[in-house]
C-alpha positions as CSV (number, residue, x, y, z in Angstrom):
1,M,80.4,88.5,-17.5
2,E,82.6,87.3,-14.8
3,N,80.3,88.7,-12.0
4,H,77.7,86.1,-14.1
5,K,80.6,83.1,-13.5
6,L,81.3,84.2,-9.9
7,R,77.4,84.0,-9.2
8,T,77.0,81.0,-10.9
9,G,80.0,79.1,-9.1
10,L,78.3,80.3,-5.6
11,K,75.3,78.6,-6.7
12,W,76.7,75.0,-7.6
13,F,78.5,75.5,-4.3
14,A,75.5,76.4,-2.4
15,A,73.9,73.8,-3.9
16,M,76.3,71.0,-3.5
17,L,77.2,72.2,0.2
18,I,73.0,71.5,0.7
19,V,73.3,68.4,-0.8
20,L,76.5,67.1,1.3
21,L,74.4,68.3,4.9
22,L,71.6,66.5,4.1
23,S,73.6,63.4,3.0
24,C,75.5,63.8,6.5
25,K,71.9,64.1,7.8
26,K,70.5,61.2,6.4
27,D,73.7,59.1,7.4
28,K,73.5,60.3,10.8
29,V,69.6,59.3,11.2
30,K,70.4,55.8,10.0
31,D,73.1,55.7,11.9
32,S,71.1,56.7,15.1
33,E,68.6,54.0,13.9
34,N,70.8,51.3,13.6
35,H,73.0,52.1,16.8
36,H,71.0,53.2,20.0
37,N,73.2,55.2,22.3
38,E,73.1,52.8,25.8
39,D,71.0,55.2,27.6
40,E,68.5,55.3,25.2
41,E,65.4,52.8,24.5
42,P,63.0,52.3,21.2
43,A,59.7,53.1,21.8
44,P,57.9,50.6,23.7
45,T,55.2,48.3,21.7
46,G,53.3,44.9,22.9
47,W,52.9,44.3,27.1
48,V,55.9,46.6,27.1
49,A,53.9,49.6,26.5
50,S,51.7,49.1,29.4
51,V,54.2,49.4,32.0
52,S,54.1,51.8,34.2
53,T,56.5,55.0,34.3
54,E,55.9,56.1,37.5
55,H,57.1,54.6,40.8
56,P,56.6,52.7,42.5
57,R,55.8,50.1,41.0
58,L,57.1,46.7,42.4
59,F,54.9,44.7,44.3
60,F,52.3,48.2,44.5
61,N,51.7,51.0,42.8
62,G,50.5,54.8,43.3
63,Q,46.8,53.2,42.4
64,T,46.7,50.4,44.8
65,F,49.2,51.8,47.6
66,D,45.9,53.2,50.2
67,K,44.8,49.3,50.0
68,V,48.5,48.5,51.1
69,K,48.2,51.3,53.9
70,Q,44.9,50.2,54.9
71,R,46.0,46.8,55.4
72,T,49.1,47.4,57.4
73,L,47.5,49.9,59.3
74,N,44.6,47.7,60.6
75,E,44.8,43.8,60.1
76,E,48.5,43.9,59.6
77,Q,49.4,46.2,62.4
78,A,51.0,44.1,64.7
79,A,53.7,43.1,61.8
80,F,54.4,46.1,60.8
81,N,55.1,47.4,64.7
82,K,57.3,44.4,64.8
83,I,59.1,45.3,61.5
84,K,59.4,49.0,62.6
85,S,60.9,48.5,66.1
86,Q,63.6,46.1,64.5
87,L,64.4,49.3,62.9
88,D,63.8,51.6,65.2
89,N,67.1,49.9,67.0
90,M,69.1,50.6,63.7
91,I,68.7,54.4,63.2
92,G,71.6,55.6,64.2
93,Q,73.8,52.3,64.6
94,D,77.0,51.8,61.9
95,I,76.4,49.3,58.9
96,V,78.5,46.7,59.3
97,F,79.4,44.2,56.8
98,E,80.8,41.0,58.6
99,D,83.9,39.4,56.8
100,K,83.1,41.0,53.2
101,D,85.5,38.6,52.0
102,A,83.8,35.4,52.7
103,A,84.2,32.5,50.4
104,D,80.2,32.1,50.3
105,G,78.2,35.1,50.8
106,S,75.4,32.8,52.2
107,K,77.0,32.1,55.7
108,N,76.3,35.4,56.8
109,D,73.9,37.7,57.2
110,N,75.4,40.8,54.8
111,H,73.2,40.2,52.0
112,A,70.1,41.0,54.2
113,Y,71.0,44.6,54.5
114,G,68.4,44.6,50.9
115,T,65.8,43.4,52.8
116,R,66.2,46.0,55.2
117,A,66.6,48.6,53.0
118,A,63.0,47.5,51.4
119,E,61.5,47.6,55.3
120,A,63.1,50.9,55.8
121,A,61.4,52.3,52.9
122,F,58.0,50.7,52.8
123,V,58.0,51.9,56.6
124,Y,58.5,55.4,55.6
125,L,55.6,55.6,52.4
126,I,53.7,54.4,55.2
127,T,54.8,56.6,57.9
128,K,56.3,59.6,56.4
129,D,58.7,59.6,58.8
130,L,62.4,61.1,57.1
131,R,64.3,58.9,59.4
132,Y,63.3,56.1,57.9
133,L,63.9,57.7,54.3
134,N,67.4,58.4,55.6
135,L,67.9,55.2,57.2
136,A,66.7,53.1,53.8
137,K,69.1,55.6,51.8
138,N,71.9,54.6,53.6
139,F,71.2,50.4,53.4
140,L,70.5,50.8,49.8
141,K,73.9,52.8,49.5
142,E,75.8,50.6,51.6
143,I,74.2,47.1,50.1
144,V,74.9,48.1,46.5
145,D,78.9,49.3,47.4
146,Y,78.9,45.3,48.9
147,Y,77.2,44.2,45.7
148,E,80.3,45.9,43.5
149,Y,82.8,44.7,46.2
150,R,81.8,41.2,45.5
151,N,81.7,41.4,42.1
152,N,85.1,42.6,41.8
153,N,86.3,39.9,44.2
154,S,84.8,37.1,42.3
155,L,82.7,36.6,45.1
156,N,79.0,35.5,45.6
157,I,76.0,37.3,47.6
158,H,73.8,34.7,48.2
159,W,72.6,31.3,47.1
160,R,69.3,32.6,46.8
161,A,68.5,36.4,45.3
162,F,65.7,37.1,47.3
163,S,67.4,40.1,49.4
164,R,68.2,41.2,46.1
165,I,64.8,41.6,45.1
166,H,64.2,43.7,48.3
167,T,67.0,46.1,47.0
168,L,65.7,46.8,43.8
169,C,62.0,47.1,45.4
170,A,63.9,49.7,47.9
171,Y,65.3,51.9,44.8
172,D,61.9,51.9,43.3
173,W,59.9,52.5,46.4
174,L,62.6,55.4,47.1
175,Y,62.9,56.7,43.4
176,N,60.4,59.7,44.0
177,Y,62.6,60.9,47.0
178,L,66.0,60.3,45.8
179,T,67.8,63.4,44.3
180,P,68.5,62.9,40.2
181,D,71.7,62.8,41.2
182,E,71.2,59.7,43.9
183,R,69.0,58.5,41.3
184,Q,71.8,58.2,38.5
185,E,74.6,57.5,41.2
186,I,73.1,54.8,43.2
187,G,71.3,53.3,40.2
188,K,73.9,53.1,37.8
189,K,76.0,50.9,40.6
190,L,72.9,48.7,41.4
191,L,72.2,48.6,37.6
192,N,75.5,47.3,36.8
193,A,75.9,44.7,39.8
194,I,72.6,43.1,39.2
195,D,73.9,42.7,35.3
196,F,76.7,41.4,36.3
197,M,75.3,38.5,38.1
198,L,73.1,37.6,35.3
199,P,73.7,34.4,33.3
200,S,76.9,35.1,30.7
201,S,80.0,33.3,29.4
202,R,82.1,34.0,32.6
203,K,83.0,31.6,35.4
204,D,80.4,31.1,37.6
205,F,81.8,32.1,41.4
206,N,81.5,29.6,44.2
207,R,78.0,29.1,45.1
208,E,76.8,31.4,42.8
209,N,73.7,30.1,41.3
210,R,73.1,32.1,38.2
211,G,71.1,29.9,37.1
212,R,70.6,29.2,33.5
213,E,67.4,26.2,33.7
214,I,63.5,26.8,33.7
215,D,62.7,23.6,35.2
216,V,64.4,23.8,38.7
217,G,64.0,26.7,41.3
218,F,64.6,30.1,39.8
219,Y,65.3,31.6,43.2
220,G,68.9,32.4,42.2
221,N,70.6,35.0,40.3
222,N,68.5,34.8,36.9
223,V,65.2,35.7,38.6
224,L,66.5,38.9,39.1
225,E,66.1,39.9,35.5
226,W,62.8,40.8,35.8
227,Y,62.7,43.1,39.3
228,A,65.6,44.9,37.8
229,G,64.0,45.6,34.3
230,V,60.7,46.9,36.2
231,A,62.8,48.9,38.5
232,F,65.0,51.0,35.9
233,H,62.6,50.7,33.2
234,K,62.4,54.3,31.5
235,T,64.3,56.1,34.7
236,G,67.2,57.5,32.2
237,V,70.0,55.4,33.7
238,N,70.1,52.8,31.1
239,D,67.2,52.6,29.3
240,A,68.3,50.0,26.4
241,L,69.7,47.8,29.1
242,A,66.7,48.1,31.5
243,L,64.6,47.5,28.5
244,K,66.3,43.7,27.3
245,M,66.0,43.3,31.1
246,L,62.6,43.7,30.8
247,E,61.6,41.6,28.4
248,N,64.2,38.9,28.7
249,G,62.9,38.5,32.3
250,Y,59.0,38.5,31.2
251,S,59.9,35.7,28.4
252,N,62.2,33.8,31.1
253,H,59.0,33.7,33.9
254,L,56.7,32.6,31.4
255,K,58.9,30.0,30.3
256,V,59.1,28.8,34.0
257,I,55.5,29.4,34.3
258,D,55.1,27.3,31.6
259,Y,57.0,24.3,32.5
260,R,55.3,23.8,36.0
261,S,52.0,24.2,34.8
262,S,53.1,21.3,32.5
263,V,54.1,19.3,35.8
264,G,50.6,19.9,37.7
265,G,52.3,22.7,39.4
266,L,55.2,20.9,41.0
267,P,58.5,21.1,39.4
268,V,60.1,19.4,42.6
269,A,58.8,16.5,44.8
270,V,61.0,17.5,47.8
271,L,58.6,19.3,50.6
272,E,61.8,21.8,51.9
273,Y,61.7,23.2,48.0
274,A,58.0,22.9,47.6
275,S,56.5,24.2,50.7
276,K,59.3,27.2,51.0
277,A,61.4,29.0,48.2
278,Y,59.7,27.4,44.8
279,P,56.3,29.2,44.5
280,W,57.9,32.4,45.1
281,V,58.4,32.7,42.2
282,E,55.6,32.9,40.3
283,F,53.8,34.8,43.6
284,N,56.2,37.3,43.4
285,F,55.9,38.0,39.1
286,M,52.0,37.9,39.5
287,H,52.2,40.6,41.9
288,T,54.8,42.8,39.9
289,Y,53.1,42.1,36.6
290,Q,50.2,43.6,38.3
291,S,51.4,46.1,39.7
292,A,54.1,47.6,36.8
293,T,51.2,47.0,33.8
294,G,47.7,46.4,36.2
295,T,46.7,43.6,34.7
296,D,46.1,40.3,36.5
297,I,47.7,37.7,35.3
298,S,47.0,34.8,38.1
299,S,45.1,32.7,35.4
300,K,48.4,31.6,33.6
301,C,49.8,30.1,37.3
302,A,46.2,28.4,38.2
303,H,48.6,24.9,38.6
304,L,50.0,26.8,41.9
305,T,46.2,25.8,43.5
306,I,47.6,22.2,43.7
307,Y,50.0,23.1,46.8
308,P,47.4,22.7,49.6
309,S,46.9,19.3,48.3
310,F,50.3,18.3,47.8
311,W,51.1,19.8,51.7
312,Y,48.2,18.0,53.1
313,W,49.3,14.3,51.7
314,N,53.1,15.3,52.8
315,W,52.0,15.9,56.4
316,I,52.4,13.1,58.8
317,G,49.5,13.3,61.8
318,G,50.0,15.3,64.8
319,Y,54.0,15.5,64.7
320,K,54.4,17.7,62.0
321,R,56.6,15.2,59.9
322,E,56.9,14.3,56.4
323,F,58.3,11.8,54.5
324,G,62.1,12.8,53.7
325,F,61.8,12.1,50.0
326,G,64.7,12.6,47.5
327,D,67.2,15.5,48.9
328,S,65.9,15.9,52.6
329,D,68.3,15.6,55.1
330,H,66.4,12.9,57.3
331,W,67.7,15.0,60.5
332,T,64.1,15.1,62.1
333,N,62.2,14.9,59.0
334,A,60.0,17.8,60.7
335,F,57.7,19.4,58.3
336,N,58.8,23.2,58.3
337,T,55.2,24.7,57.9
338,D,56.9,28.7,58.1
339,F,56.1,29.8,55.1
340,I,52.8,27.6,54.8
341,P,50.5,30.3,56.1
342,I,52.0,33.0,53.8
343,H,51.7,31.0,50.5
344,L,48.2,29.6,51.5
345,A,47.4,33.4,52.2
346,Q,48.6,34.7,48.7
347,L,46.7,31.8,47.0
348,L,43.6,33.0,48.7
349,H,44.4,36.3,47.6
350,F,44.7,34.9,43.9
351,Y,42.6,32.3,43.8
352,G,40.0,32.8,46.7
353,N,36.9,33.3,44.0
354,S,38.2,31.8,41.1
355,H,38.9,28.3,42.5
356,S,37.1,28.4,45.6
357,E,37.6,24.3,45.8
358,I,41.0,24.9,47.6
359,I,39.3,27.0,50.5
360,P,38.6,23.9,53.3
361,T,42.3,22.5,52.7
362,A,43.6,26.0,53.2
363,K,41.8,26.5,56.4
364,W,42.7,23.1,57.9
365,L,46.4,23.7,57.2
366,L,46.7,27.0,58.1
367,H,44.9,25.5,61.5
368,K,47.1,23.3,61.7
369,A,50.6,25.4,61.1
370,G,49.5,28.3,63.4
371,K,50.6,31.7,62.2
372,K,54.4,32.1,61.2
373,E,56.9,34.6,60.2
374,Q,59.0,34.0,57.4
375,S,62.0,36.2,56.6
376,E,62.4,35.7,52.6
377,F,60.1,38.0,52.1
378,P,58.2,39.9,55.3
379,L,56.8,42.4,53.7
380,T,54.2,40.3,51.5
381,T,51.4,39.8,54.1
382,F,50.7,43.7,53.5
383,F,50.1,43.5,49.9
384,L,47.4,40.5,50.2
385,T,44.5,43.2,49.9
386,N,42.3,40.5,48.7
387,N,41.6,39.4,52.2
388,Y,39.7,36.0,53.3
389,V,39.5,34.8,57.1
390,F,40.8,31.6,58.6
391,S,38.3,30.9,60.8
392,D,36.2,28.2,61.2
393,A,38.9,25.4,60.0
394,T,37.0,21.6,59.7
395,D,38.5,18.3,59.3
396,I,38.9,17.6,56.2
397,T,40.1,14.0,56.4
398,P,36.3,12.6,55.8
399,R,36.0,14.1,52.9
400,M,39.9,13.2,50.8
401,P,40.5,9.9,49.5
402,N,42.6,7.1,51.3
403,A,45.7,7.4,48.5
404,Y,46.5,10.3,46.3
405,F,48.8,9.7,43.1
406,F,50.8,12.6,41.9
407,K,51.6,11.4,38.4
408,P,54.4,14.1,37.1
409,Q,56.2,13.9,40.5
410,G,56.2,10.3,40.6
411,Q,54.6,9.8,44.7
412,I,51.6,8.1,45.9
413,F,50.6,9.1,49.3
414,M,48.6,6.7,51.2
415,R,47.1,7.2,54.9
416,S,44.5,5.6,57.2
417,G,43.9,8.9,58.4
418,S,45.3,12.5,59.8
419,T,45.7,11.8,63.3
420,E,49.4,11.0,65.2
421,S,48.2,7.4,65.6
422,D,47.3,6.7,61.9
423,T,49.1,4.9,59.7
424,Y,51.0,7.1,56.1
425,A,53.1,5.2,53.2
426,L,54.4,6.6,50.2
427,F,54.9,4.9,47.1
428,T,57.8,6.1,44.5
429,A,57.5,5.3,40.7
430,D,56.3,7.1,37.2
431,G,56.9,11.1,36.9
432,T,58.6,13.6,35.0
433,V,60.2,15.8,37.5
434,T,63.7,14.6,38.8
435,S,64.7,18.1,40.6
436,H,66.2,16.6,43.8
437,R,65.3,12.9,43.6
438,H,67.0,9.7,44.1
439,Y,67.3,6.5,41.9
440,D,64.6,5.0,43.9
441,N,61.6,3.6,41.8
442,N,59.3,1.5,43.3
443,H,60.7,2.5,47.0
444,F,58.3,2.7,49.6
445,T,58.4,4.4,52.9
446,I,56.3,3.8,55.7
447,Y,55.8,5.8,59.0
448,K,53.2,4.3,61.7
449,R,54.3,6.2,65.3
450,G,57.7,6.6,63.8
451,Y,59.6,5.7,61.1
452,L,59.5,1.5,60.3
453,A,60.5,1.3,56.2
454,M,62.7,3.9,56.0
455,D,64.0,6.4,52.9
456,T,67.8,6.7,54.3
457,G,71.2,8.4,54.5
458,G,71.9,12.2,55.2
459,R,72.7,15.2,53.0
460,P,76.0,16.0,53.8
461,E,77.8,19.0,51.4
462,P,79.7,18.5,51.0
463,G,80.5,15.1,52.0
464,I,80.9,11.9,49.4
465,H,77.7,10.2,50.9
466,L,75.8,12.0,49.3
467,P,76.4,10.7,45.9
468,N,77.7,7.6,46.5
469,Y,75.3,6.1,48.9
470,Y,71.9,8.7,49.9
471,A,71.0,9.2,46.5
472,R,71.8,5.3,45.5
473,T,69.0,2.6,45.3
474,V,70.6,0.8,47.8
475,A,69.5,3.4,50.4
476,H,66.2,3.2,49.6
477,N,63.3,-0.2,49.8
478,C,63.8,-1.3,46.4
479,I,65.2,-4.3,44.2
480,T,68.7,-4.4,43.3
481,I,70.2,-6.5,41.0
482,E,74.3,-6.8,40.7
483,M,75.7,-6.9,37.0
484,P,79.7,-6.8,37.3
485,G,81.5,-4.0,36.0
486,E,78.4,-1.8,35.8
487,V,78.8,1.8,35.5
488,M,76.8,3.8,37.8
489,P,75.0,7.3,36.9
490,T,76.8,10.3,38.6
491,Y,74.5,12.5,41.3
492,W,75.4,15.9,42.4
493,G,77.6,16.4,45.6
494,N,81.4,16.8,46.6
495,P,84.0,15.1,48.9
496,A,84.2,16.6,52.1
497,S,88.0,18.0,53.5
498,G,89.8,14.9,54.2
499,E,87.9,12.3,51.5
500,S,88.3,12.0,47.7
501,K,86.2,11.7,44.7
502,E,85.4,8.2,43.7
503,P,83.1,6.7,41.4
504,A,79.4,5.8,42.9
505,P,79.8,2.0,43.9
506,N,78.2,-1.0,42.2
507,D,74.9,-1.2,44.3
508,G,73.4,-3.6,41.7
509,G,70.7,-0.3,41.4
510,Q,68.8,1.6,38.7
511,N,70.3,4.0,36.4
512,D,67.2,6.2,35.1
513,M,65.2,8.1,37.6
514,L,62.3,8.0,35.1
515,G,62.6,4.6,34.3
516,S,58.8,3.5,35.7
517,K,55.5,3.6,35.1
518,V,52.3,3.1,37.4
519,L,50.4,0.4,35.6
520,A,47.6,0.8,38.0
521,F,46.7,2.3,40.8
522,D,43.0,2.0,43.2
523,E,42.1,3.9,46.6
524,K,38.7,2.3,48.4
525,P,37.6,2.5,51.8
526,E,39.4,-1.2,52.6
527,Y,42.6,-0.9,50.5
528,V,45.4,1.0,48.2
529,Y,46.8,-0.9,45.0
530,I,49.9,0.2,43.1
531,A,51.2,-1.8,40.0
532,S,54.5,-0.7,39.1
533,D,56.9,-1.8,36.4
534,A,60.3,-0.8,37.5
535,T,62.4,-2.4,34.7
536,K,63.7,0.4,32.4
537,S,65.0,1.9,35.4
538,Y,67.6,-0.4,35.3
539,H,70.8,-1.2,32.9
540,N,69.1,-2.9,29.9
541,D,72.0,-5.4,29.6
542,K,70.7,-7.0,33.4
543,S,66.9,-6.4,33.5
544,A,64.1,-8.1,31.8
545,L,61.2,-7.4,34.6
546,V,61.1,-5.5,37.8
547,L,57.2,-5.2,38.6
548,R,56.0,-4.5,42.3
549,Q,52.9,-4.8,42.9
550,F,51.8,-3.1,46.4
551,V,48.8,-3.4,48.6
552,F,47.9,-1.3,52.0
553,I,45.3,-3.2,53.6
554,I,43.9,-0.4,55.9
555,P,44.7,0.5,58.3
556,D,48.0,-1.6,59.4
557,I,48.8,-4.1,56.8
558,F,51.1,-4.3,53.4
559,I,51.5,-6.7,51.4
560,I,54.1,-6.3,48.3
561,Y,54.9,-8.7,45.5
562,D,57.8,-8.5,43.2
563,Q,58.6,-10.2,39.9
564,V,61.8,-10.0,38.8
565,I,63.8,-11.4,36.1
566,S,67.6,-10.9,34.9
567,K,69.4,-11.5,32.0
568,N,71.4,-13.5,33.3
569,A,70.9,-16.0,36.3
570,A,74.6,-15.1,37.6
571,Y,73.3,-11.6,38.7
572,P,72.3,-11.9,42.4
573,K,69.0,-10.1,42.9
574,R,68.4,-8.7,46.3
575,W,65.3,-7.1,48.3
576,L,66.0,-4.6,50.6
577,L,64.1,-3.1,53.7
578,H,66.0,-0.6,55.8
579,T,65.3,0.1,59.6
580,A,66.3,2.8,62.0
581,T,66.8,0.2,64.9
582,E,68.7,-3.5,64.5
583,P,66.0,-5.9,63.0
584,I,65.4,-9.0,65.3
585,F,64.6,-12.2,63.2
586,N,62.6,-15.1,64.3
587,G,62.5,-17.5,61.3
588,D,61.7,-16.0,58.6
589,T,59.4,-13.1,60.6
590,F,61.1,-9.8,61.6
591,Y,60.6,-6.7,63.7
592,A,62.2,-3.4,64.2
593,D,61.2,-0.2,66.1
594,E,61.6,3.3,65.7
595,N,59.9,6.1,68.4
596,E,56.9,4.7,69.7
597,G,56.6,2.4,66.2
598,R,57.2,-0.9,65.2
599,L,57.2,-3.4,62.3
600,F,56.3,-7.0,61.7
601,C,58.5,-8.1,58.1
602,R,57.5,-12.0,56.9
603,T,59.1,-13.2,53.9
604,L,56.8,-15.6,52.0
605,L,58.5,-16.1,49.2
606,P,61.3,-17.0,47.9
607,E,60.4,-20.1,50.2
608,D,64.0,-21.1,50.6
609,A,65.1,-17.1,50.6
610,N,68.3,-15.7,53.0
611,H,68.3,-12.8,54.8
612,T,71.3,-10.8,55.9
613,K,71.5,-7.8,58.2
614,I,74.0,-4.8,57.0
615,G,74.3,-2.2,59.6
616,G,75.6,-0.8,62.9
617,P,78.7,0.9,63.5
618,G,80.9,1.5,60.4
619,K,78.9,-0.8,58.5
620,Q,75.6,2.1,58.3
621,F,75.7,3.1,55.0
622,W,77.4,0.2,53.5
623,S,77.6,-0.4,49.5
624,G,79.9,-1.9,46.9
625,G,82.2,-2.9,49.7
626,K,82.4,-0.5,51.8
627,N,81.0,2.2,54.3
628,W,79.9,5.9,52.8
629,P,80.1,7.7,56.2
630,I,78.7,11.0,57.1
631,P,81.6,13.4,57.4
632,S,82.6,14.3,61.0
633,S,82.2,18.0,59.5
634,Y,78.8,17.8,59.1
635,S,76.3,18.5,62.4
636,I,74.4,14.7,62.0
637,P,76.4,11.8,63.4
638,N,76.6,8.5,62.0
639,D,74.3,6.7,64.2
640,H,71.5,9.4,63.7
641,P,68.7,6.6,63.7
642,L,66.5,8.5,61.1
643,L,69.5,8.3,58.9
644,G,69.0,4.6,58.8
645,Q,70.9,2.2,60.9
646,W,70.4,-1.7,59.4
647,R,68.7,-2.8,56.4
648,I,67.6,-6.6,55.4
649,E,68.5,-8.1,52.4
650,T,66.5,-11.1,51.2
651,T,68.2,-13.4,48.5
652,P,66.7,-16.4,47.0
653,S,68.8,-19.7,47.8
654,Q,69.9,-20.8,44.1
655,A,70.2,-18.4,41.3
656,H,67.6,-18.0,38.8
657,T,67.3,-15.5,36.4
658,E,63.3,-15.4,37.4
659,D,62.2,-15.0,40.5
660,Q,59.1,-14.1,42.9
661,F,59.7,-12.1,46.5
662,L,56.2,-11.9,48.4
663,H,56.4,-10.2,51.9
664,L,53.4,-9.2,54.0
665,I,54.1,-6.5,56.9
666,Q,52.1,-5.5,60.0
667,V,52.8,-1.9,62.1
668,G,51.3,-0.8,64.8
669,E,52.8,0.9,68.5
670,R,55.7,-1.0,70.0
671,N,53.9,-1.2,73.1
672,S,51.1,-3.9,72.3
673,L,52.5,-5.5,68.9
674,T,53.8,-7.6,70.3
675,T,53.5,-10.8,67.6
676,M,52.7,-11.0,64.1
677,I,49.2,-11.8,62.3
678,P,49.4,-15.6,61.4
679,S,49.6,-15.8,57.7
680,Q,49.3,-19.3,55.3
681,L,51.2,-18.3,51.8
682,I,49.1,-19.0,48.5
683,N,51.1,-20.7,45.7
684,E,49.1,-22.8,43.1
685,G,49.7,-23.1,39.7
686,N,49.4,-19.3,38.2
687,Q,48.8,-17.9,41.3
688,V,50.6,-17.1,44.2
689,G,49.6,-14.6,47.2
690,V,48.1,-15.1,51.3
691,S,45.6,-15.1,53.7
692,F,45.4,-13.8,56.9
693,S,42.8,-12.2,59.2
694,Y,43.1,-9.2,60.8
695,N,40.2,-7.0,62.9
696,S,37.7,-9.4,62.7
697,R,38.1,-9.9,58.7
698,D,39.7,-13.2,56.7
699,Y,41.5,-11.6,53.8
700,T,43.0,-13.6,50.3
701,V,45.0,-11.7,48.2
702,T,46.5,-13.1,45.2
703,F,48.8,-12.2,42.2
704,S,49.4,-13.7,39.0
705,K,52.9,-15.6,38.2
706,D,53.3,-14.5,34.7
707,G,54.8,-11.4,34.7
708,T,51.6,-9.4,34.9
709,A,50.4,-7.0,37.3
710,K,47.1,-8.8,37.9
711,G,45.5,-9.9,41.4
712,T,42.5,-10.5,43.5
713,I,41.5,-9.5,46.7
714,H,38.8,-11.2,48.6
715,I,37.6,-10.3,52.5
716,K,34.8,-12.0,54.4
717,Q,33.3,-10.7,57.7
718,E,31.6,-13.3,59.7
719,G,31.5,-15.7,56.9
720,V,29.9,-13.4,54.8
721,T,31.8,-12.3,51.3
722,H,32.2,-8.0,51.9
723,L,34.4,-7.2,49.1
724,S,35.4,-9.5,46.2
725,E,37.0,-8.2,43.3
726,N,40.0,-8.4,40.6
727,F,42.6,-5.4,41.2
728,R,42.1,-2.4,38.9
729,E,44.5,-3.2,35.7
730,T,44.7,1.0,34.8
731,V,45.2,3.9,36.8
732,K,42.1,5.5,39.0
733,P,41.3,9.3,37.5
734,Q,41.2,11.5,40.7
735,V,40.5,15.7,41.4
736,P,42.8,17.1,44.2
737,Y,39.7,18.7,45.8
């Protein structure tokens, strides 16, 4: 009986033990499902499942590397040899970091060791020479330690993340040649360092550019998430973190791509950005998504094909100049073409077949730019295995219109041709893009052998000149309406040493960058016509109407008609035109020169206009009762002509709520243009305008006085009507090629 009870008790105990163990196991499984270890990664789904687990997978992979190698050792042999030679000089040398505690890592080249690591890794993959493997490992270890040091001391690496993308490439490309310990030791340091740099709740370091917006450059720290995710996917270093980065990086890139597509492919209208840093986002993402997944997603980024057209229209003749729009520094207004060849080559790599319409413009641009080296992604040329020959470039000017409207960017470009002796103009209005844009709606720039009607000021950072003059309406060829007590909007920029932060002066200018609308645009062989309403660019309490009609009579004549209604007659209205040199007046006509060019300007309305010259030493950047000079620490002196040295302010002699301004401008070469053409004012009933003779033709151009954007143009030659029509009242549709 006792044995039976004992056996029964043991059975009960065993049963309970089994239940307890099963319960523990179930809880453990549930806990595991809810709380992944930091080194574990859930099973991938969707597009993530297609990401290769093999290395390399950034920019090329095991299947594509042979083509990359063939291109490197053939078409791009010279470029490869140059990189290899530079690395040869570093073998056996100490890796030295200058001033590791620099306040801004962008001010030295320490960050570039990341690029050197990728170059050495690539050369090793091509040559299998162990010297480059060892060099690449040394670079990689040292640059990762540098990242740790800067992170720990609250210091940035660089404003742009390009060299850090190279560091991640180096890790990926070397992965198969690292020991398991090296993969973990280097990998953990690198992954954690990159993770620390990403946008989070911590305070940004000085000039760190962690970036949270998708409507700007996207070349700061935030771009790194994608590349870290690809490089560390399923490496075992921290798979959960790598997956998070991979998915976030992918999602953020798609947001950037969607935004850029929505604004016609150009998220910035300032050439310095549009020709250099901005396009790398899509190009690098397309390269690496394809190398990581085997899928071509270039169709998502077809908006990139607008770039050749944009570069063409920004290019001023044989001078390699540009217009100086927005946040351009105006030192030389040089068109930096160093990156044009590599971007064109990438465009043809991805779109040469699907968008062949870009090829003639691409060839023309490359012929103009020549082959250039660029340091931001020096290895890219080796990856462009869809090769295109850029020979047989022909002049595309005859097939291009005389003007083109980039609506999202708020820019209308005009030209009489493409040579150094042609006339070029830019009109600023409309648009949805605000990145690096100024308060300059209805501004115009005119170039003829020199900058004759100018976009003025400079870009000192730091320097109070930047937010308080350079970005303001007063620095542009616009209308101002001065309402006492108006508080102007802020603009980026900080005071230099010795300066104090001050509110922007009341320049009578605009408070909304996107307050204008192009009502009409047309281009024909004889003329270009624009009508733009900038009323909403100004404070609602002062502006009832600011309407500008702009006519470019090809090749050298401009007519500018402004209808301006203020809400108080006591608010002074001013018509501004900026010049590089002091204007010389003769009655209501003045001229001013820059370089080899000359501009004549005649005021037709108001008939009783007053003209005030403002400028010269100590008054070049006058606004709100004081000068806003370039700080002495800046490389460009205050008297530099391309900053603008003078302006004319034309005002009515009597105060009215409603005024009209009508101006005739003629441009030419200073040595041959000695007098301005005669002209006659037309002011009858509801019509106002001008008639004149030029180049064996008689012109009559009229506009309405009633606040509408209407007008007519009549051209006669030898007494016979050549053209007689109303100006278009809508925007002419166009295609870029």
